[in-house]
C-alpha positions as CSV (number, residue, x, y, z in Angstrom):
1,M,112.2,101.9,87.4
2,A,109.1,103.4,89.0
3,V,106.5,104.3,86.4
4,I,103.9,105.6,89.0
5,E,105.1,107.6,91.9
6,V,102.6,109.0,94.5
7,D,103.8,110.9,97.5
8,S,101.6,112.2,100.4
9,L,98.6,112.4,98.1
10,R,95.7,114.2,99.7
11,K,92.1,114.9,98.5
12,V,89.6,116.8,100.6
13,Y,85.8,117.1,100.3
14,A,83.8,119.2,102.7
15,D,86.6,119.4,105.2
16,R,87.0,115.6,105.2
17,A,90.1,114.0,103.7
18,V,88.9,111.1,101.6
19,V,92.5,110.4,100.5
20,D,94.9,111.2,103.4
21,G,98.7,111.1,102.8
22,V,98.8,108.1,100.5
23,T,102.4,107.2,99.3
24,F,103.3,104.3,97.0
25,S,105.2,103.6,93.8
26,V,104.7,101.1,91.0
27,E,107.4,99.6,88.9
28,Q,107.3,99.2,85.1
29,G,105.4,96.0,84.1
30,E,103.8,95.5,87.5
31,I,100.2,94.7,88.1
32,F,99.7,96.8,91.3
33,G,96.4,96.2,93.2
34,V,94.4,98.7,95.2
35,L,92.0,97.1,97.7
36,G,89.6,98.5,100.2
37,P,86.0,98.6,101.4
38,N,83.4,100.8,99.7
39,G,84.0,104.5,100.5
40,A,87.6,103.9,101.4
41,G,88.9,106.4,98.8
42,K,90.2,104.0,96.2
43,T,88.4,105.5,93.2
44,T,89.2,109.1,94.2
45,M,92.9,108.1,94.5
46,V,93.2,106.5,91.1
47,E,91.2,109.3,89.5
48,C,93.8,111.8,90.9
49,V,96.6,109.5,89.5
50,G,94.8,109.5,86.1
51,G,94.4,113.3,86.1
52,L,90.6,113.1,86.3
53,R,90.5,114.9,89.7
54,E,92.6,117.7,91.0
55,R,94.5,116.8,94.1
56,D,94.7,119.0,97.2
57,G,98.2,118.0,98.3
58,G,101.1,115.7,97.5
59,T,102.9,114.9,94.3
60,I,102.1,112.4,91.4
61,L,104.3,111.4,88.6
62,V,103.1,108.9,85.9
63,A,105.8,108.0,83.3
64,G,107.7,111.0,84.6
65,M,104.8,113.4,84.0
66,D,102.5,115.3,86.5
67,P,98.9,114.5,85.5
68,A,98.0,118.2,86.4
69,D,100.4,119.7,83.8
70,E,101.2,117.4,80.9
71,G,98.0,117.5,78.8
72,V,98.2,115.5,75.5
73,A,101.5,113.9,76.2
74,F,100.2,112.5,79.5
75,R,96.9,111.3,78.0
76,S,98.6,109.4,75.1
77,S,100.5,107.3,77.7
78,L,97.5,106.4,79.7
79,G,94.4,104.2,79.4
80,I,91.6,104.3,82.0
81,Q,88.6,102.1,82.7
82,L,86.3,103.6,85.3
83,Q,83.6,102.0,87.4
84,E,80.9,103.8,85.4
85,S,81.2,105.1,81.9
86,R,78.8,105.9,79.1
87,L,79.0,106.2,75.3
88,P,76.3,107.7,72.9
89,D,73.4,105.3,72.7
90,K,73.7,105.0,68.9
91,M,77.5,104.4,68.8
92,R,78.4,100.9,67.7
93,V,81.0,98.8,69.5
94,E,83.5,98.9,66.5
95,E,83.0,102.6,66.1
96,A,83.9,103.2,69.7
97,L,87.1,101.2,69.4
98,A,88.1,102.9,66.2
99,L,87.4,106.3,67.8
100,Y,89.4,105.7,70.9
101,G,92.2,104.0,69.0
102,S,92.6,107.1,66.8
103,F,93.6,109.1,69.9
104,Y,96.8,107.1,70.2
105,P,99.9,106.9,68.0
106,R,100.2,103.0,68.0
107,P,96.8,101.5,68.9
108,R,96.1,97.8,69.3
109,D,94.2,95.9,66.6
110,P,90.5,96.5,67.5
111,G,89.5,93.1,66.0
112,E,91.9,91.3,68.3
113,L,90.5,93.0,71.4
114,L,86.9,92.2,70.3
115,E,87.8,88.6,69.9
116,R,89.7,88.3,73.2
117,L,86.9,90.1,75.2
118,G,84.0,88.2,73.6
119,L,82.6,91.1,71.7
120,R,83.1,90.1,68.1
121,E,79.4,89.2,67.6
122,Q,78.5,92.6,69.1
123,R,80.8,94.7,66.9
124,R,77.9,96.3,65.0
125,T,75.7,96.6,68.1
126,F,74.7,100.0,69.5
127,F,76.0,100.8,73.0
128,A,72.4,101.2,74.3
129,K,71.6,97.6,73.3
130,L,74.6,96.0,75.1
131,S,74.0,94.1,78.3
132,G,75.7,95.3,81.5
133,G,78.5,92.7,81.2
134,Q,79.1,93.6,77.5
135,K,79.4,97.3,78.4
136,Q,82.0,96.4,81.0
137,R,84.0,94.3,78.4
138,L,83.8,97.3,76.0
139,S,85.1,99.6,78.8
140,V,88.1,97.3,79.3
141,A,88.7,97.2,75.5
142,L,88.6,101.0,75.3
143,A,91.2,101.3,78.1
144,L,93.6,99.0,76.3
145,V,93.1,99.8,72.6
146,G,95.6,102.6,72.7
147,N,98.5,100.3,73.8
148,P,99.0,102.6,76.8
149,Q,102.2,102.6,78.9
150,V,100.0,102.7,82.0
151,A,96.4,101.5,82.4
152,I,94.2,102.3,85.3
153,L,91.4,99.7,85.7
154,D,88.7,100.3,88.3
155,E,86.6,97.2,89.1
156,L,87.2,95.9,85.6
157,T,85.5,92.6,86.0
158,T,82.4,93.7,87.9
159,G,79.3,92.3,86.1
160,L,81.3,89.7,84.1
161,D,80.5,86.0,84.3
162,P,83.3,83.7,85.5
163,V,84.3,82.7,82.0
164,A,84.5,86.3,80.8
165,R,86.3,87.3,83.9
166,R,89.0,84.7,83.4
167,E,89.4,85.8,79.7
168,V,90.1,89.3,80.9
169,W,92.6,88.0,83.5
170,D,94.4,86.1,80.7
171,L,94.6,89.3,78.6
172,L,96.0,91.3,81.5
173,E,98.6,88.6,82.3
174,E,99.7,88.8,78.6
175,L,100.0,92.5,78.9
176,R,102.3,92.2,81.9
177,G,104.9,90.6,79.6
178,T,104.8,93.5,77.2
179,G,105.9,96.1,79.8
180,V,102.5,97.7,80.3
181,T,102.0,98.9,83.9
182,L,98.6,98.2,85.4
183,L,97.0,99.9,88.4
184,L,94.1,97.7,89.3
185,V,91.3,98.5,91.8
186,S,89.4,95.4,92.7
187,H,86.8,94.0,95.2
188,F,87.6,90.4,94.1
189,M,90.3,88.9,96.3
190,E,90.7,86.0,93.9
191,E,91.5,88.5,91.2
192,A,94.1,90.3,93.3
193,E,95.7,87.0,94.3
194,R,96.0,85.8,90.7
195,L,97.1,89.0,89.0
196,C,98.8,91.4,91.4
197,D,102.5,91.5,92.1
198,R,101.9,93.8,95.0
199,V,98.8,95.4,96.7
200,I,97.9,98.2,99.0
201,V,94.9,98.1,101.3
202,I,93.2,101.5,101.8
203,D,90.7,102.2,104.6
204,R,89.3,105.6,105.4
205,G,91.6,107.2,102.9
206,R,94.9,105.8,104.3
207,I,97.1,102.8,103.5
208,V,96.7,100.3,106.3
209,A,98.8,97.5,104.7
210,A,101.2,97.1,101.7
211,D,102.7,93.8,100.6
212,T,102.4,91.0,98.1
213,P,99.1,89.2,98.2
214,E,100.9,86.2,99.7
215,G,102.6,88.3,102.3
216,L,99.4,89.8,103.5
217,A,97.7,86.4,103.7
218,A,100.7,85.0,105.6
219,N,100.6,87.7,108.2
220,V,96.9,87.6,109.0
221,Q,96.0,86.2,112.4
222,A,93.3,83.8,111.4
223,D,92.6,80.2,112.3
224,Q,93.3,77.3,109.9
225,R,90.1,75.6,109.0
226,M,89.7,71.9,108.0
227,S,86.7,69.8,107.2
228,F,86.3,66.1,106.6
229,V,84.0,63.1,106.7
230,P,85.1,60.5,109.3
231,S,85.1,56.8,108.5
232,E,82.9,56.2,111.5
233,P,81.2,58.1,114.3
234,F,83.4,59.4,117.3
235,E,83.1,61.6,120.3
236,I,83.6,65.3,119.3
237,A,85.2,65.8,122.7
238,T,88.2,63.8,121.4
239,L,89.1,66.7,119.1
240,E,88.0,69.5,121.5
241,A,90.6,68.3,124.0
242,L,93.5,68.8,121.5
243,P,95.6,71.9,122.3
244,D,95.7,72.9,118.6
245,V,91.9,72.9,118.2
246,H,89.9,76.0,118.9
247,A,86.5,74.9,117.8
248,V,84.6,71.8,116.4
249,A,81.3,71.9,114.5
250,V,79.2,69.3,112.7
251,S,77.7,70.2,109.3
252,G,75.7,67.3,107.9
253,D,78.1,64.4,107.6
254,R,81.2,66.7,107.7
255,I,83.2,67.7,110.8
256,V,84.6,71.3,110.7
257,V,87.6,72.1,112.9
258,T,89.4,75.4,113.3
259,G,92.6,75.9,115.1
260,T,96.3,76.6,114.8
261,D,98.6,76.0,111.8
262,N,99.1,72.5,113.1
263,V,95.4,71.6,113.5
264,A,95.1,69.4,110.5
265,S,98.0,67.1,111.4
266,A,96.9,67.0,115.1
267,V,93.4,66.0,114.2
268,I,94.5,63.3,111.6
269,I,97.0,61.8,114.1
270,A,94.4,61.8,117.0
271,L,91.8,60.0,114.8
272,H,94.3,57.6,113.3
273,E,95.3,56.4,116.8
274,R,91.6,55.5,117.3
275,G,91.4,53.7,114.0
276,I,89.4,56.4,112.3
277,S,90.3,57.7,108.8
278,V,89.3,61.0,107.3
279,G,87.7,61.3,103.8
280,R,87.0,64.3,101.5
281,L,89.5,66.3,103.5
282,R,89.7,70.0,102.8
283,V,92.1,72.4,104.5
284,D,91.8,76.2,104.1
285,Q,94.8,78.4,104.9
286,P,94.3,82.0,105.8
287,S,93.8,83.9,102.5
288,L,94.0,87.4,101.1
289,D,90.2,87.6,101.8
290,D,90.9,86.9,105.5
291,A,93.7,89.5,105.6
292,F,91.3,92.1,103.9
293,V,88.6,91.5,106.5
294,A,91.1,91.7,109.4
295,L,92.6,94.9,108.1
296,T,89.4,96.8,107.4
297,R,87.0,95.7,110.1
298,D,85.6,98.6,112.2
299,D,87.6,97.9,115.3
300,V,91.0,98.2,113.7
301,T,92.8,101.3,114.9
302,S,93.8,103.8,112.2
303,P,97.5,103.7,111.2
304,P,99.8,106.6,112.2
305,A,100.1,109.5,109.9
306,D,103.4,108.1,108.6
307,G,101.8,104.7,108.1
308,P,102.8,102.0,105.6
309,V,104.8,103.1,102.6
310,I,105.4,100.8,99.7
311,R,108.3,101.3,97.3
């Protein structure tokens, strides 16, 4: 069952459509990713979905409710974490969680969230005294403390160190199993690949691709890249002559080769025939990051008005 339904969403500023005909739906319990370059319209879009901005066209339903009409009933079903948010400087961490939790009928245990997000030792700390990363963790906690049916998370792990980022990821993966639907805006391709069931890529206010992270990566037209350390020196021309090889470079003691999907096996066989083995081999397949760059680079033609629709 679709928990979020967006159809032909449009938002205009100064005669420019920053969100232009966006259509998608999100199923219950999904982690649905929204990707795109800076200024693509991602934040404006999710703020319209969350009822924080008035839309100029299209329809939105979240848990069967229109954000523009439902008031308290809508707010009680939704948690939002924005890119930038502030609390009173003299509000303590535990006070903020208690306050936000009081807005919901069945809040989560604040102590459990403090523990999971690494804020237990800061529970009595004033908001003004928190570091940037700690403020970001608190923002995530405030979005989740109400046990919302839907949570909108905009760049939730920006400013977090790798350990804290993975702790947040673990928490979100646990939430997936409880039926919470997550709309996740992210710049981290690793984050989207690990967490998201499906993603849309937005560029210049329009959806330019919609698929699973694996599907987007599989469709990108990018070379496979391999690197290795040969057991002995050899002529680079040996590899450059192979049909599957597009380029060969030397980086210190490593050889870096790019080419077709078959480049790794072609190189290994060619070297083996010459009695040369490869060590410290690394093969990089086209990734979601490659797909993102290919889809949003400046020379990509904008999609048609009835471009990709994800259901």
